[in-house]
C-alpha positions, 0 to 999 in steps of 0.5 A: 748505404743510405740509411746508415748514414740517415742513422748517422746523421740522426744519432749525431744530432742527438748527441749534438743536442746533448741528453734531454733535461726532465720535465720538472712538476709544477709547485701547485702540486704541493698545496698550500703547507704551512711554516711547521712543513719547512726544509732547510737545507745546508748548501755546501757549495754556497756555505748557506742555508736554503729554505723551501716551504715542504720536503716536496717542494725541495724535491722540484728544486732538486729536478729543476737544479740537478747540481744541489745536493741534498746531503744534509737537511733538517728543520733544525737549520731553518733557525739559522737565519744568519745563513739562509742563502740570499739572492743575489747573494749579498756580503755581510757587514758587520757596522759599529757606530759611536766615539772610539773612546765608548769602545775602548775600555781603561 
């Protein structure tokens, strides 16, 4: 009887803590990589492009942030500089300078 209670207590503590998070490897295992190895993904939650040094770095980010989905990635996304995710996110503004009559065409 006591053993059953101890087992139930042990399992309830384990459930209350949640599932353990996997230990992710360090980025050091990826080694030194050049810009030619960059991989970029479309972050559909933030509507921006996330850039990683290599597919190895992308895999480690996937381990650290399991909520990120890596469904659409391509090197071509890396050329879309205006859409790179910024940390912290900043709003994009377009400012026009000049006199009003210069902007209006006759």
